[in-house]
Phi, psi and omega in degrees: 000151178235128177198153177054037182058027178232157174250132180239140176208159174252160175215172176300349184252351180153210186239139182230147179231134172237132178249010181227044177059034175089004179292324178218159185225142169255133184251145172235124179254126179281154179298146175290150178281327180226146181301332182274354179295143177291323182199177170258114189280133177243148180227256186289158174209151174220156174251134179294124188302326183261002180209089185294353174279345180260123180224158178232142178229134172282137189219156177187183184279318177191182180259130356282345175082164177239354180210152180200180177197171171250122176266143179227141171239145175243006182230041176060034173094003179289317178229151183224153174209145176290142175282162181269099177274144185288335179226133180299133180300150181266001178190188178301138169282109193260325187237144174226151180211150171205178181215136184301330183278349175225070191295341180272356177265124180229138177235150178220145180222145173271163177301320186267029162097003173277135177236130180243145179226137172241136177248008180234035176077017177100006179285317177231153185225151171236146173264131176296144177295320180291129175245148183246157179294315180203135180251128180242357175195160182211135179215153176240136174243153187279014181252000000 
């Protein structure tokens, strides 16, 4: 993602920021879920359309994983904290989605079919009743 004259990306090891067009990178590593985990795995990320300092990253223990979370920053990646999801994810939170015309709506999905939606910019979340076998993409439309 590109915002605030910076490049942001996730990797299996964390979150990275470049402020010089990719010449150098600052890394942020999320805490491990279990002491025996090799790393804290990161996947999807989105930037809030009306506030480029707010970003969300899908996080978990490994692929496909047995636990996950959505990490959020409100200061362009300097500090992060997990959001409070109403039901613990059943695997890595792999996909995130938003849409510029409805910037306060954010969706997140696990690989194994849990879908969460926030309508207040990520402050509170609901889990959809419908569960899917496997989620491989996620999109939000403004209707």
